[in-house]
N, C-alpha and C positions, 0 to 999 in steps of 0.2 A: 837289413844289416846282416853281414856274415856272422857265423857263430864264433865264439871265442876259441882259439886254437887249443888243442889238447896235446901237450908236449909229452906226457906219459900218464899211464894209469897205474902202472906198477913200477917200483924202483928199479927193477931189472931193465926197464925200457929207457933209462937215462944213465949216461956214463959220466955226467957231471963236468963235461968239457967246457961249459959256459959259452959255447958258440951262439946259442939262442940269445943269451944275455948280451953278448957283444954286438950282435947285428941289429938288435931292436932299435928302430929309428926314433921311438918315442920313450925310450927308457922305461918300458912297461913291465920288464922282467927283472925280478930280484932273485938272487941265489940265497936260499934259506937252508941253514944246517938242520939235519935231522938229529935224532937223539944220539947218534953215533958220531956226529960231526961232519958227515958227508953232505955236500951241497946239492940242492935240487931247485930247479926253477919254479917260480911262482909268478903268474901273470896278474897284473893289476887291470881288471876289466875296465876301469874308468879311463886309463891311459891307452889301452890297446886299440889300435885302428884296424885290426884284423887283416893286415897286409900279407901274412903268411910267410914272411921272411924267416921267422924262427923255425918253422917246419921245413923249409927248403934247405937250411944250413945244417940241420941236425944230422949227424953221421948215422944215427940209428934209423931215423925215419927215411933218410935217403937210401940206405941199404935195403930197407923193406920195399921201397918203391921200385928199385932196380930189380929185385928178386921177383916182384909181381908182374913185371913187364916181359 
């Protein structure tokens, strides 16, 4: 089985756009507020089918992929 996607490791790696949340075909992503009220995605490992759609739609992950090519 594929590994669970890592959407971000530091808050600076997430802009809170909710694109990952919106595209998830299994509703496995929830947007959770931090202590300041900013929303960050959290993946439910039980629901996630590891399709990678969330990583493909992420504007930050996509920008990093383009820069590395």
